[in-house]
Each structure stands twice: as structure tokens, then as C-alpha cells.
DRENGUGU-199752 format. One record per residue (C-alpha): x, y, z. Coordinates in pm, whole numbers, plus 50000, padded with zeros to 5 digits. Each point is the difference from the previous one (the first is absolute). Layout:
N
XYZ ...
//
This chain:
378
409164673439176 496244995850018 498384980450281 496734980849989 497525001150286 496724982250069 496965019950120 496284995550047 497215021949870 497025010950210 498054970849854 502654975350115 501534993149657 503734993050003 501995020249748 503635009849944 501755033149957 503435009949875 501925025950198 502755016649794 501975031949938 499575021649693 503045011749800 499995032450202 500254978950321 496455005850123 498344969850161 496604989149873 497854968849959 498034981849734 497004981050142 497384975649883 501904968849887 497994968250053 503034976950021 503565003950124 501224987649662 498245028849821 501485024650247 503494985949949 499695001149621 498955036650016 502885008150236 502504982949769 498755019649699 500135031750207 503724995450064 500624993849629 498095031749907 501925020550256 503344988249862 498885007349640 498655034350094 496504988849898 498395003150343 496615017250003 498435009350330 496504984750034 498565034350081 501375014149674 497834976849796 496845009550186 499825033949829 496915000849775 500405001449623 497795030749960 501975020350254 503364990049860 498925006549639 499075035350100 503445004850155 501574986249681 498175024949778 500855028950234 503684990749969 499955003349618 501115036249962 501044999949634 496864986349836 498365018149712 496465011350089 498434975949751 502014970850141 499095009050357 496335001549902 500264965449839 501614985750313 497325016250215 497304982549799 501654966650079 500105008950370 496365011349998 498754968449829 502144968650017 502065008750309 496915013450182 498274966549948 502844982850189 500975028750229 499564980450325 502314971249901 503255000850206 503175001149793 501234968150163 496904981149885 500535007849631 501324967949851 500744990649642 496874978349999 497895029550117 501415021949723 499124972849748 496415000850126 499915037949969 501324997749644 497344974349912 497265022350141 501265030449812 500244980549677 496274992850002 499095036949974 503105017649861 501984998349679 503464983950025 501745033749959 498005014350292 500894969850215 503695005649926 499775036750100 498084993150320 502224971550116 502985021549901 498935025350263 499674972150259 503484987849906 501465034650065 498215003150334 501264966350122 503495006849865 500195029450241 498804976650277 502944977049920 502455029250004 498655011050338 500384964750137 496284994350042 500044970449760 502714974849922 499074997949631 497565015749759 497064975949957 499125015449663 503284987949847 499504967749810 496215003349973 498834993949643 497925027949849 497614997349704 501575004049658 499615033749836 499184997449633 502205023649805 498155023549768 501585005749663 501125035949964 498275019549728 501585028349810 499025021249703 501625001049663 501115034349883 496915002049777 497714991550292 501695026050220 499395026649734 496354989349971 499485001550378 501685034050029 497905014249718 496834986450162 501005016050334 499525035049857 501215026350248 501814972850195 502134989849702 503265012050157 499384980350321 499494967849804 503275005449815 501955008250319 498724968550172 500474978949688 503535011349911 501645011350327 498854971450223 498715021450287 497514986150249 496665018350011 500745014950345 503385012649878 498475017049697 497235015050215 502615017750220 502175013849720 500445037750021 501325025549756 503315016250075 501474973650229 499044967249832 499715005749624 502845014049790 498795004849644 503415012949888 501934969550119 497064977049920 500004985150348 497554992550280 501244998250357 497914975850208 500465006750372 496464998250142 496754981149965 496495006850123 497534974250130 496425002050122 499884985950354 496785001450205 498645025349749 503005023050053 502845006249758 503364990850151 503265010249831 503074978350055 503014985549825 499744976749698 499324963250064 503604989250069 500795032150189 502475012949740 499705027249739 500944995449637 500355019649677 498324987249685 500225011349641 497105019049846 499574993349627 500045032449798 496734989449836 498344999150344 501725031850122 498425019149711 496564990950136 500675015850340 499245036550074 501995013350300 498105015150292 500925017750323 503124986750173 498144981350277 496874991249802 499064963949934 500874987949650 496914977749987 497305014450230 496384989150011 497175021749875 500065021150319 503765004750009 500704974350271 501404965049993 498594974649758 498034971650158 500394966649830 496314991950040 498965032949838 502464995549715 498684965249923 496385011150019 500255033249816 502174992549699 502284969850025 497364973049940 498615019149701 503485004649852 500814962950036 496724991049831 500555025249721 503464985749937 498464964949998 502634985850233 499934963150104 496364992249914 498194971250165 496444988149955 497674993850294 496504985949989 497235017750189 497034984750181 497915007649692 502304978749785 501465029749814 503755003249955 501765031950100 503565009549907 502035015050284 503395017049975 502314999350301 503435014950059 501275013450332 501815033150045 502854982250179 500554978249693 501415030449821 503154993050209 500274966649825 499565018149670 502845023950086 502234970550090 499194982349674 500695030949789 503265006750184 501194964549931 499055003549634 502055031949999 503084981550123 499955008150375 502104976450210 498734985250326 501705026250223 498535028749798 496594983850021 500404995450376 500705037150043 497115010649780 497494978750192 501455007350343 500484963750097 502084992350309 502164974749816 500844989749646 499024964650096 496415011450053 499995017249661 501444969249833 497414977350164 497145021449870 501245009849656 502874976649915 497774979949768 499625030549775 503714999549923 499674966749820 502744974049974 503625010349936 501214964449945 500495003849624 501625034350034 502464986750258 500954971149772 500625023549707 502135023050214 502174971850135 500414985649650 501185034049879 502665000150272 501164965049912 500285006349626 501345035349986 503465005849848 502225005950300 503225003549800 501734968750123 499974963049919 498594975950257 501944967149997 497934969950091 502304971549882 502374984450245 503675009149949 
//
């Protein structure tokens, strides 16, 4: 059991300390209580925490946030390069600004203040990502018994406004592909097979594209990290095989076995920024996709056309659903980790089956089953 002792500081102030044993039987003290009642309350809570297995040594909470966050990132051995780079940005900006704060001083109220500060200069989605990194860091602190609970849990974050997904009609997809000129095949692959841009950029002849079986095997993706191309697994870490429409396959001309299917003008990997600048923006404008009018400082109206490369994935999903693909088939095509994620994003495109269900049940109830059903009492 803990014992409480009175002591005097060099200035003559009377304080109290609690002498106790840690769960591993080492003796230590907690000093600085101004009243015996405060010391007793702390000692009582200490015994409760020890019995619940929630004891945290005071020294454990004195580790600085910046140091511990670095240890957390070093422990993440399975991160994709692009994800690691995103986490590093959070450590170099938000975490660095609070690097000297001890873990034990991070309270829920302090996290609320940090969220409020972030919200003044960052979009809600960015706040969620940044605080998400902090949550992971402090979750490891809880697992290592440096914190009793994660102070991020329960903190309200700003609402993220959902953006309505845009997708092309078949006619619009044809118009965009025609306007893309030499890049026509790439537009069709992205718009009908559901590949991410990085997955398409790493496709190679011989091992990934089978024109005879009309299939594409997606096992790798390339991302530009710190101005270097990094090849890794697809987003969810799993490979998949998707169907290649015969119409699209006819547009592809096979190359050397290990050559890129869609290289840039110099034979290397495509860069998203170069693609958008060199031909994508012009193709979107030529196809007259999603026009909007903006007024300039001179009072003149200008019509802009905007459609993102990534939105071709939504187009592929929409066309697959129109073609009769079920949710599991769509999940495989898009490479989602779960069917629930696919349903959340694209379930609205399936429409309502209420009427169809009613018709089907009615057909069961009224079909001739070859026997009489007696309803009158005997």
C-alpha cells in the first residue's frame, strides 16, 4: 500500500509525497501535493489503476511527442511509400509544432484546442488526416502503457462535406477518348477497367496484359514520392484481375515483354502533372465536359471545363453497374478492401429494388404449386 509523507522544500513550503511500489515491485515516489487530502486521493486512484492494469509510470508520460512520433513512424514497416511520405508531412508540420509537449500533458481539452487551430487554416479533410496521424501515435502510447487512454478519442472534428461523384455517360467517354488523340487507349482503360492512374502507369506487356484472354492483372502501382518514382503494391495491398473489353483491347499494340503499356513521351513513367498539362485539360475542354462559367476581373465570363483523371474510375463503376455487375464483381474490379466500401460509394447507382422484390414475392405466393391450400377451419 502507498504511504503519505510530509516534507519541506528549500523555501520552507510544506508539501506531501506518496511513496508506493510499481506493479513490478520497484519503490518510487510522487511529490508535490499541496494537501494531504490530494495526496491520499492520488494514492487511492493509483491502487485502482494498478488493480485494473491501467497504471502508467509518471516517467513514461514525460516522453516528448516529437520523439515518440518519430519512433512510431519508424515502427511502421509495411507502409506504402506514398503513405509514409504523407505521414512524414504531418510529423514535419503539425507534430513538429508541438514536439516538446510531454505525452502525459496531452489532454482531450488540449487536442480540442489543436483541432480548433488547425481548422482556421486547413480544410476539414486535411484536419481529419492530420489528427488521424496523432490518433495513431497516441494509440501506440496507450499500447506501450505510456498513457491510460487516447485523448484524441471523443474529440469532435469538423464535418467533411461530401462531394458528389461525377461520371461520364458512354457518349461523353467516347468524346473524351477521341479528343485525347494518341492517348485514346489510356482513357478507355481507365474509364472501363477501373484502374487507378498509378496502376495503369505501371502496367507492363507480357506479365500484366493478356490480349487473348482479355484480362489485365493489377499487382503493382507506381507513385511519385519526393520527386522519385516508387513502385509498390496496389492501394489495399492485394492484386486483382480485371476484364478488358474487346473494343479496348483492339486499341492496344503489344510491345516488349517488360515495356510499359502507357509510357510518357520519353519512355518512362507518366507523371500526373505532365499528363494534365500536356493533353488532359485540352481533351476535357474539347469534349466539353462539365462546363461552368466564371467571371473575370474585367467582367467577362469564361467557360471552364473540369473533369479529373481519377473520376474515370467512377465512370468505370457506373458503366459496370449499367452492364449488370453485382457488388462483389464491382469490388474486385475497383480493388476495394471490402464490398461495404464499394456499396457505400456506388450503392446509389443500383437504384431501388423495392418494387422488384415485391413482384418476386408475389410471384412466389401466386404460382401454381400443384396442391390446394385449405384455409377454412375443419
